[in-house]
N, C-alpha and C positions, 0 to 999 in steps of 0.2 A: 151231656156236652154243654157245660155252662160257660157263659161268657165271663170275661173280666169286666167288672164295673169300676169306674173311678169317678169321684165326685169332687167338685170345687165350686165354691160360690153359689150353691143351690142348684147346680146343674149336674146331670149324670151323663157320662159317655160310656158306651158299651163297645168292647172289643170282642168280636164274635169268636167263638170257639171252633176248632176244627171238628168235624163230625167223624171222629174215630177214637177208639179206646187208647188209653196210655199203655195198657198191658199187652198181652199176647193177642195177635190177630193174624188171620190167614192172608190178608192182603194189606200189608203195611204201606202206608203212604207217608211222604214227608210232611211234617208239621209246618204250618206257615209261621213266619217270623213277623212280629209287629214291632215297629219302632215308635216309642211314645215320647212326646216332649212333655215330661212331667216337671212341675214346678213345686216349690215349697208350699205345703198346705194341702196338697192333693191327698185324698184318702182312697186307697185301692182295696177291692174285695174280690176274693176267689172263694168258691163255695161248692159243696156237693148239693145234690137235689133234695136232700133230706129235710132241710128247713122248709122249703116251699111245698113239699109233698106231704107235710104233716097234717093229719086230719084233726079237726077241732072246731072251735067257735060255736056259736049258737045252733048252727045247722049241721055240724059234723063234717064240714067240707075242708078241702085242702087250703093251706095258707096262701099258696100261689106266689109266683115271682113278682107280680105287680105290687102286692102288699109288702113283700120283703124289700123291694126297691124303695118304696115309700118310707118304710121304717128306717132304712139306712140313710136315705136322703134327709130325713128329719134330724138325724143324730150324727151325721158324718163329721161335723165340726167339733164334736165333743171328744174328750180324751178316749183313747182306745179301751182303757180298762173300764170306763163308764159305759161305753158302747157294748162291751162284752156282757155286762150286767143287764143292760136294757134288752139285748137280744135274748139272753137266757130267760129273763122274766116274761118277755112277750111270748116266747115259744111255750113256756110252761103254762101261762095263762090260756093260750090258744088251745093247747091239747087237753087241758083240764084233766079228767080222769081217764082219758083214752091213752092207749099205749103208744110209745114212740114207734113209728113204722119203719124207720131207716136210720142209717148213720147220719149224724148232723155235724158238718164241719164248715165253719166260716173263718176265713183268714182275712184280717184287716191290717193294712200297712199304711202308715202315715209318712209322707215324703217330707 
């Protein structure tokens, strides 16, 4: 259950996710609706847990959400195609020779 993150002017805002699966569930609950006042230049990101959960680095630990958020914050003002390359390169460098542990999906949208 990953939040939506959006960035503008060096700040990040987190829109919390609902704690329920999108697919089949025995106890379906309605999803919350969030209204956002987005302005030109905002960068929004949705993602699976695969990026943050990838093992690697010098100690073979998880990348983690904090490090992922810092990476996005550093690069949020850059063009999306450049960010894609930065994210791919950072993940590949982090995992090194270790196998990818999960699906990895990051969706970035510029307003």
